[in-house]
N, C-alpha and C positions, 0 to 999 in steps of 0.2 A: 296875465303875463307872469311867468316864472323866471326868477333870476337868482343867481348865486352871488350877487354883489350888494354890499351894504350901501354903496353910493347911490343906489336907486330907492332906498328906503327913506321915507320922510323922517327927519330928525325929531326927537322927542322921547318921552318916556311912555312905555307901554306896559300894561298890567297883564300878566298871563291869566287866561281864563281856564280854570281847572275843568269845567264841564266840557270844554271843547278841545282839551289837550290830553296827550297820552305819551307815556314812555313805553316803547316796545323794545324787547331785547331778545337775543338768541344766544343761548349758551349751548354746551354740549353735555351729554350724559353717556354713561357706559364707556368709560375710558376715552372720551372725546369722539366717539363714533356716531352718536345719534344727536342731531340738532334738536334743541328744546326751545321753542318760541314761548314768549310770555309777555305780560304787560304789568305795569305799575301805574297807579294814579298820580297825576301831577296835581299838587295841592296849592301851588301859588308861585309867585316870582315876578320879577320885573326885567325889562329890557330897555336900556337907555341908549338910543342911537344918537351919536354926536355928529356935529357938522364935519369933523375930521373922524371918519369911521374907525380909525385905529384907536380912538379914545372912547369907543363904545364899551359898555359893560352890561353884564347880565347876571341874574341869579335865578335859581329854580329850586323848588322843594318837591320831594316825592314822598308818598305815604308807603313806608316799608311794609306795613301790614297788608297792603293791597297786592303784594306779589302774587301773581296768578299764572299758572301754566295749565297744561291739559291733565295734570295729575294732582288731585287734592292731597294725597299723602305726601308727595314731594313738596307741595306748597307749605304744608304744616312744618315739615322738616326744615325747609329753607327759612321760614319765618321764625323758627325756634332758636334757642340759646346758642347752639353750635355755629349757626351761620349768621343771619341778619339780626337775631336777638331783638325782635321788634318790641318786646315788653319793656326793655330798657332803652332802646334806640328806635323810636317810632318814625323818625324822619331821616331821609337821605337828602343832602343838600349839595348844591353846586354854586360856587361864586367865581366869576371870571377874574383873571388877573391881567389878561392881555388880549387884545384883538389885533390880528395882522392879516394883511393880504399876502397870498401865496400865488404861485403860477396857476393853481387850480381853483382859486376863489378865496374865501375868507376862513380863517381859523380863530377860534375862541379858546384860549388856554385858561385853565383855572384849577380850582381845588374841589375835589369831590369828598364830601364828608359822609362816611358810612360807619355805623357801629362804634362810634366814639373815636375813630381814627380818620385819617385823610390821605389822599394821594393826588398827584397831579394828573390831569387828563387834558386832552386836546379835542375839542369839538370841531368838526368840519361842517361849515354851513353848506347844505345841499341846495336849499332854495329859500327865498324870501318873496312870498307872493301876496300882493295886496288883496284884501277881502273888504267887504262893505264897511266894517267898523275898525279896521286895523290891518294886521298882517298875519299870515301863516308862515311860520319859520319851521324848517326841517333841518335838523343837524344830526350827525352821526359821530360815534366814537367807539373805540374798543377800551374796555376797562379791565385791567388786571386785578381780579378780585383779591388776590393775595396781597398785592401792594395796597389795596384799599382796606386791608385788615380782616378780610373774610378768609381765614386760613384753613378752616376745617372743611370737610365735605369733598375731598379730592375725587371720590368715586361718584358723588352726587352731581357735581357740576364741574366743567372744565375751568381752567385758569382764566381764559379770556372770555369776556361777555361782550357781545356786539350790541350796541345801544343805538336806537333811533328815537329822537325826541321830535314829536309832532306837536308844535306849540301854536296856539291861537292867542294873539295878544291885541288888546284894544288900547288905543291912545288915551293917556291920562293928562299929559301936559305937552 
């Protein structure tokens, strides 16, 4: 069963399973004309589903050095000092600040920490599907990379990056 409602998810705390989770993204290249898909590894996090779903919270961490597209040269440039600066900022993190129901489902607002800075983002919960040992959550958002502190590389990557988090989480409590 696929659902976009937290009310159908069993309450409790769930640990994100890095080996079964991934962050997919699509940016644009060449003045915003060419879509560039890629991935980043999810390294951990938790999801706490409350009896009142609007009190639910979540956090996730990504490995910035795992940034991968179809072009190794571009990947090195993006991981370098001008953009993600993974040597000094190896982790990208998300911490929720609010969960709310909308007419289209559930949203999780929070703070995205990138490269020593942060910006507000809103994740749209696409689905929460039960699996044998927990849930698979899929959420999407658009990240304004300039607001997130990644201001260089205008010709290398467009301003908006569309992100899909595909998260497998197992119940811990």
